[in-house]
NULUMTOR-631197 format. One record per residue (C-alpha): residue number from 1; residue in one letter; z, y, x. Coordinates in pm, whole numbers, plus 32768, in hexadecimal, padded with zeros to 4 digits. Each point is the difference from the previous one (the first is absolute). Last residue first. Layout:
+-----+--------+------+------+------+
| num | residu |    Z |    Y |    X |
+-----+--------+------+------+------+
| NUM |      A |    Z |    Y |    X |
...
+-----+--------+------+------+------+
***
This chain:
+-----+--------+------+------+------+
| num | residu |    Z |    Y |    X |
+-----+--------+------+------+------+
|  57 |      D | 72D5 | 8696 | 8215 |
|  56 |      G | 80F6 | 7F40 | 80D3 |
|  55 |      G | 8169 | 7FB3 | 7FC2 |
|  54 |      G | 8153 | 8048 | 808F |
|  53 |      A | 8165 | 7FC3 | 7F91 |
|  52 |      V | 811B | 80AD | 80B5 |
|  51 |      G | 816B | 7FA0 | 7FE0 |
|  50 |      S | 8157 | 8030 | 7F6E |
|  49 |      G | 8136 | 7F3E | 7F9E |
|  48 |      I | 8157 | 801B | 7F60 |
|  47 |      A | 8005 | 816D | 7F96 |
|  46 |      A | 8134 | 802E | 7F26 |
|  45 |      G | 7FBC | 8059 | 7E93 |
|  44 |      C | 8146 | 7F6A | 7F76 |
|  43 |      N | 7F90 | 7EF0 | 7F0A |
|  42 |      N | 7E86 | 801A | 8024 |
|  41 |      C | 801F | 7FBF | 8177 |
|  40 |      A | 7EED | 80B6 | 80BF |
|  39 |      V | 7EC1 | 7F8D | 80AB |
|  38 |      V | 7F56 | 8116 | 80C4 |
|  37 |      Y | 7E8B | 8032 | 802F |
|  36 |      F | 7EF9 | 8094 | 80E2 |
|  35 |      R | 7E9B | 7FBD | 7F97 |
|  34 |      K | 7EE6 | 8018 | 80FD |
|  33 |      S | 7E99 | 801A | 7F88 |
|  32 |      S | 7EEC | 7FBF | 80F9 |
|  31 |      R | 7EE3 | 80F5 | 802A |
|  30 |      F | 7F80 | 7F61 | 8143 |
|  29 |      L | 7FE0 | 8148 | 80BC |
|  28 |      G | 8133 | 809F | 7F69 |
|  27 |      S | 8081 | 8041 | 7EA4 |
|  26 |      I | 805E | 7F60 | 7EB5 |
|  25 |      K | 8154 | 805A | 7F7A |
|  24 |      A | 8132 | 7F62 | 7F67 |
|  23 |      D | 8162 | 807D | 802C |
|  22 |      L | 815C | 7FA1 | 7F8D |
|  21 |      D | 7FC2 | 7EDB | 7F13 |
|  20 |      I | 8154 | 7F94 | 7F78 |
|  19 |      F | 802D | 7E8E | 7FA6 |
|  18 |      E | 8141 | 7FDA | 7F34 |
|  17 |      V | 80D9 | 7ECA | 801D |
|  16 |      D | 80A5 | 7F15 | 7F04 |
|  15 |      S | 7EB6 | 7FDF | 7F3F |
|  14 |      E | 7F71 | 7F30 | 811E |
|  13 |      A | 8106 | 7EF7 | 7FB7 |
|  12 |      A | 8145 | 7F79 | 8091 |
|  11 |      I | 80A1 | 8130 | 80A0 |
|  10 |      E | 8172 | 7FEA | 7FAA |
|   9 |      G | 80CB | 8140 | 8024 |
|   8 |      E | 80DE | 8009 | 8138 |
|   7 |      C | 800D | 817E | 7FE2 |
|   6 |      E | 7F87 | 806C | 8159 |
|   5 |      P | 7F75 | 7EC5 | 80A6 |
|   4 |      C | 7F46 | 7FA1 | 7EBF |
|   3 |      H | 8023 | 7E8A | 7FC6 |
|   2 |      V | 7F1B | 7ED6 | 803A |
|   1 |      M | 8056 | 7EA2 | 7F81 |
+-----+--------+------+------+------+
***
């Protein structure tokens, strides 16, 4: 079982966290889109993960 490190709330399903898209843009020579995101606990709002997702156009 996974729990939030801040509030100890149970994280058992995708609906227990919020996916927040911080920035998305297409630029550069290869015109690839980079999306910066944070995953937050739906119970207390603490950020529990982050990353960058990329894709081509």
